[in-house]
C-alpha positions, 0 to 999 in steps of 0.5 A: 500500500505504501508504494501505491500511495507514493506513486499517486501522491503527485497526482493528488495535488493536480488531477484527483480529489481526496475525501476522508469522511466518516462512514456514518449510518450508511450501508455497504450496499448504499455506498456502492449504489451512491458511487455507481459501483456494480453490486456484483462487487459485493457478491464476489467477496467471501462470506467473512468479509461480507459479515465484516462489511455489515458491522462497520462502525459509524465512527470509522473513517473511509478514504476516497480518491476520485477522478471527475467525481468517480471513485478511483480508489476507496479504503474501508476499514474492516477491523483494526488490522485490515481494510477493503481496497476498491480500485477502478481499472478502466471501467471495472472495479476490483476489491481486495483486503490489505493491511491498514497502514498506521503512523506510530509516534513516541512522545514525551510530555511534562504537565504542570497542573495549575488549573484543571487536570484535563485542561492542563494535560490537553494544553501540554499534549494536544491529545484528547485521550490522555487524561482519561488514560491517566485517570484509569491508570492511577485511579486506585492510588491517586485522588484526582479530585484533590490533586495539589496545585503545582503537581507535575505529571510526566507522560511517555506514550505512543500514538497510533494514527490513520489519515491524521486522526489518532485511533489509539494512545498507549501510555508506556510510563507516567509519573505524578509528583508533588510535595506529598508523594511521587508515584510512577507507573510503568507498563510491563509485559503483562499489560499491567502498570506497576509502581517504582517498587514493582507493585501493581497500581491496580488490584487483581480484581475489578470491584464488581462484575457488572453495573447494578442498581442495588445489592439486594442481598449481602454476604452472610447468613440470611433467611432464604426467600424460596427455601424459607430457612436460615442459611449462609449466603456465600456471595452478593446479589446484584440487581439490574435488568435482564441482559445486562453484560457480566464481566469476569472480575479478573483474568483466569480460566473458565472451569465451569459453564452450564446449569448448576442446580439452584444457581441456574445457568452459571460460570466459574472462573479460576484465578491466580493465588487461590481465587475462584469466582462464580457468576450465577442465575445467568440468562445466557452465556457469552461466547466462551468455552470450558478451559478457555483463558480469559482476560479481566473484563471479558464478557462471560454472560448476561444477567438473568433469573434462572435457578432458585431466583425471585427476580433478575439478579446476578449472584456473585461469589468469591472463593479464596483457597476453597473458602467463601469470602465477602466479594466486596472486600476483594478489591482491597485484599487482593494485591499484585506484586512481582517476585523472583525472575519477573521482578528482576525483569521489571527493574531492568525494564524500568531502567531501560525506560529511564535511559530512553527518556533521558536520551529523548529529553537530551535531544530536545 
């Protein structure tokens, strides 16, 4: 694709019209019809590509090269890696799938917080996505609502852009310092951020597996509403409407998926350090399979009312070394820290980042 673009760039300026526009609410059929491209082009594509064309995000940008208002070339993204290229040769159109070419840049910025965090970060970086990323990385360790005036934030990050539009920002390293503390965040090979002591900035677990309106039943002994007797309630019940997505609170292995007695449709996931979580009374399962390793935040099912249940809710339970514990405490109790070989690798990686940064700062 790069060769093709280099060959035709001189003509861009004098013979052709270039349009970069949002896909919007159109369909591929409407796109072909509007641009007088034969519908037969669609039917020559394989079924997999046809399905992807039906799911193009309205926010995606497409590239059009026109000659006298007739499309000479079109680039339509199918996913993050591939795009459909349509080329007109004489009076015929051909289509093929080619890789998307991104421009990747490494940047380093220093922010002084004297006004509002989002304002000061944007003024320093001219990037609208950085603030959200920073808050997400440090949210468990920093209270951004009371950030002292004069706080300095260092940010080392990569941007990925297509046709001049940023499509992804990846923060490699950041440091927040003020008169009270200095806290670093280094993105390690496992995708997590660790501080300068090798301790994860976030706990092992998400606080909850779903958005909920209330906790209808807490952890502990209760009078069962269906069985009409006192018994231990080994989890918490989270209420919302049927179909609400349920997420795994931590990475792990799916060790059960199916009907589980009074739990109804349920999923069990085994995690590191002796933890296991259960998600019960599901309406349906997501596309997961038994034995699959899943990431934190992966959708595993949808809230329902199956099994012994008096209304739509999720029963969420947590085990630690085969003993039920209160799920509300896992976020604070389950900490991650690097040990042994990984700890040595992390500190070597941390030193490399510092060396790379010192070179970049010296070149400025």
